[in-house]
N, C-alpha and C positions, 0 to 999 in steps of 0.2 A: 504494500500500500504506500509506504514512504517513497519507494522507487518511482511508482506511478505518479505521485504528487510532484516529485522533483522533476520528472520529465515534462509534466504538464506546465509547471511554473517556468521551466527553462524555455519551452516552446513559446509560451506567452510572452516572455521577456524578449526573445529574439524577434517575434513577429511585431511587437510594439516598437522595437528599435529600428525596424526596417520601414516604418511608415514615413511618408513624405508629407510634411506640413504645407499648408497654403503659403506660409512665409517663405519656405524653401523654394517652392514652385515659382512664386513671384520673383524671388531673387534671380532665378535662372532665366525667367522671361525678361526681366529687366536688363540683363546682360545682352540677350538677344535683341531687344528693342534698341538698346544703345548702339549695337552694331548696325542695325537697319537704318537708324537715323544718320549715323556716321557715313554710311554708304550713300545716302541721299544728298548729304550736304557737301560731298567731295567737290573740290579739293580742300575745303575747310575741314577742321577736325573739332571734336568735342574736347574742350579743356577740362570741364568739370561737370558732373551731374550733381545739381544742388539738392534735388529730391526726386522720389519716385513713389508712385502709388498704384495699387491694383484695385479694380472693381469689376464685379460681375456685370454682364450686359446681355440683355435679351435681344437677339438678332434673329428675326424671322422664326420665332418660336424655340430657338435653341439658345443655351447659355454659353457665353463666351467670356473671356477675361480681357479687359482693356488695361494695359499698363501705360501710365502717363509719366513722362519725364520732364523735369524742369532742368535746363542745362545752360551752360555758357560755352560759346564757341571760342576756340583758341585765338582766332584772328579778330575777335571783337574786342577792341581796346577799351570800349566803354563798359564791357562786362555785362551787357544786357542779357537778362534771363529769357530764354526761349522755351517754348513748350512743344513737345511732339508726343505722339501716342502710337501704340501698336495694339492690334486686336488679335488675340490668339484663340484657336479652338483647343480644348484640352481633353485629354483622355486620362482617366485615373484607373489604376489597377485595383483589384479586389482589396477592400479595407485600406485603401490609399497606400498600398505597398510600392506603387510606382506612379510616375507622372510623365506624360509626354505632351508637348504642345506644338502646334503648327501655326506659323504666321499666316494671318488672313488679310491684314490690312495695315498700312503705315500712313500716318497723317503727319505732315510737317509743313509749316508755312502755307497753310490753306491748300496744300497739294495732297491728294489722296492717291495712293497706289495700292492695288489689291482688290479684294472682293467687297462690293457694296451692293446690297439688295440683290444678291445672287449673280451679279455681273462683275466681270473684272474691269476696273477703271484704271486709267493710266496706261503706261507702256507695259505690255505683257512681258517683254524681255527683261525689263527692269524689275518686275515683280518676281520673275523666276530667279534672277540674280540675288534679289533680297532674301528669298526663301532659302536659297542655298547657303548664303552667308550666315543667316540666323541659325540655320540647322547646324552648321559647323561650330559656331560659337557655343550654342546650347549643349551640344554633345560633349564638349570639353569641360563643362561645369558639373 
């Protein structure tokens, strides 16, 4: 009986330690969003991310996660804070044991690239490049 209880407690502890929190998922998507915005503003670069936030968003009946960044560009000597956002579709594993996210949309400076209302807006090749860049960055985190 003691052996069975030990095995059960050990399995419970391991399964809880493998859970992905929403904060961890947001941090990963924040890095992906930073890479996407950086790709859009080239040749400028992001000097500093001042803040980031994540919020659930209902898009055409499905739940997505929007990551919003407030950042300063390196080439902006005035240090003006700019805002950009990325919309991600998310997939959670059973009991939140894993998390994957796919870039759906990037908004920067009144420009939208990606899916909006079921249609791809902006340059399709730029969107493909962005999704590849974000996928690479997020797979490293």
